C-alpha positions, 0 to 999 in steps of 0.5 A: 564157367564152361568145363573142358576136357582133353583125354590122351593115351600112350602105351609105353614099354615100361612097368607102371613103376618105371613110368611113374618114376620117370615123371619124378625126375627133376627135369621131367617138366622141362623135357616134356615142355614143347619148344614154343611153350617152354616154361621159364624161371621154374621154382620147385619145392618138394616133388610129386611124392611129397605134394610139391609146389611148382611156380613158373612163367609160361610164354604166350607170345610176347607175354609171360604168364605166371603159373603156380601149381601143386602135385596132389593125391599121388598114389604111386605107381598108378596116379598123380594129379597137378592142380593150378592154385594161381594162374591164367585158367579159372580151373586146371586139373591134370591127372596122370594115370598109369595102367598095367598093360601087356608088355608095359603100361598104358599112360592116360592123361586127363586134363580138365580146364576152364577159361576165365571170362566164362562164355566170352572167354570161350568165344575169344580164346577157346579154340586157340587154347584147345589147339595149343593144348592138343599140340602140347600133348602130342609133343609130350607123347612124341618125347615119351615115345622117343625117350622111353622106347630107346634101349636102356644104357648104363648111367654115366656122369657127363661133363658139359661145357656151354651148358647155358647154350641153346643145344644144352638147354634141350640136351641136359633134360634128355640126359638127366631123365634118362638116368645120367648125371650131368655136371655143367662146366661153368666160369664161376667157382663154388656153385653146387653141382658144377665144376669150374674153368676159365679157358681165357686164363687157362684155369681148371678145377683140380681133378676136373675129370674125376669120375667123368665118363663123357665130356660134351664140349659145346662152348664157344663165342656165338658166330651169327649174332653180329657182323664179323669185325677182326676183333669178333673173328679173333674171339670166335677162333680163340674161344674154340681153340683155347677151350678145346685145348684146355679140355684136351690137356685135362684129358691127357693128364687125367689118371683115368680119362673119360671114355668119350670126348664129343667136341662141337664143330659145324658144317661150316667146315665144308664152306660154300660148295653149291651143289656138291653132295658132302659126307664126312670124307670130304675135304675142308672148304674155303673161308673163315668158318672152314678154317676155324672148324679145321683148327677146332677139330684138330685140337680135339682129335689130338687126344684120339689116342687116349679116348674116343673123340667125335667132332660134331659137325652140326648143321642148322639146328631148328628150334623156335627157342633160338638160332635161325628159326627163331629169327625167321619166325617174326618175319614169316608170321607177319607175312614178310618171309621170303628167300635170299636171291633165287633160293637155290642154296642148299640148307642142311638142317636138323631138328633140335630133337634129332640133334639131341638124340644124335648126341646121345647116340654118339655118346653111347655108340663106340663105333662113332669117332672122328668127324660126324655130320649132325644134319637131317638126311633130307637137306632142302634148298632155301626156297623150299625151306621158305615155302614150307615155313610159310605153309606151316604158319599159314602165311605167304612167303613170296618175297625175295631179298637181293643178296647184295643187301646181306653183303652190304649189311653183314659183310663176310658173316652174311656171305658165309652163313646166310648165303652159303650153300652146303648139301651135307648128308649124315653118312656116319650116323646112318651107317651106325644105325641112327634112325631120324625121328624127323627126317623131313622138313614138313614133319619137323616144322609142324611139330616144332611149331605146334602146327601139326594140323598144317603139316 
């Protein structure tokens, strides 16, 4: 059995006590998990301090590998150890050390592992496994650097709709590990730690907003999952109007309204603009999505005299967990990737990490109000996007798909989502002092896909 070792260090602006305590948060494991290897079906018994047990499924391509480990030998605030008791490795031992250091602490990860199959396992999978583990540690240290170097903010209680969606999946662990309490808004009654609503029936839990400092409204019918029939378009519109109006009415009636109401919107507000550079000051564009976004935002802004309201015009959120990037990955990974037409349409994208950081920034920054663009500062043309994704995956991306294919197959949805050109800049965010962690596509894709060696 060959024993392998990986050592990584990062300096943090926290004491060992504070850094150790961060790792004891229930959602710390999710926050530290890279998007290409995020565990599923996590079950926890106990915690780091009590020698807790963790069971999960870890994705490996189309497979899901079961893994069970325990926290062993915790010596707060300087050390704890995770060991695998059941899983794909012959041996797995991950030690976390927290050393006192001028200005904070030095955190050291020491991972020792062995692959099954002895030398044959090393020959077949050794380099691939090590590359993935190196990328995992780089991701973890990016997260720790992003989160723990942020200025501290007072703990808040935050109500989130759409809590099972793609954005909330990343946002909630980022908030809870920062010390905030998150309460999901759900459609089933009586679930501990949640609050109930049914926007279709206009039902809300009594005293819904009691003790709530911030509301983040992310709920709504999916837009890009299927072609737009008249029924589908009605659901898209009504889900946004009904849900936002219900929350706005609750804010209006609350004895103590929340300090801030963040309501999702989309850069679809601007419609197809070809080469026009757009900011929050630009007018609504044409098309179904533009109309939906305008009506959606109007419902939220109606309570702007009661609480601070920001309408989050979200761009193309990039994560391999879902959305546009997840749909493109199988094609590009197989060498079948390419662009629509000549690839001249503008794509205003944002990495999921920066999207989460931007939402946190909007919660905390009192000057942010009204529409705010959540897009990276460097939009790219569709052709450049395809070329960079192909380069990151080490695959050719030479194919060109005729636009009429999408018009024929997907109709209005294909035209407004897949063929629309929107060059949007995050003017309000940057004016307020927000610093993007991943402003360019090359850096963002490399980190999101665990391909830093190809950036």
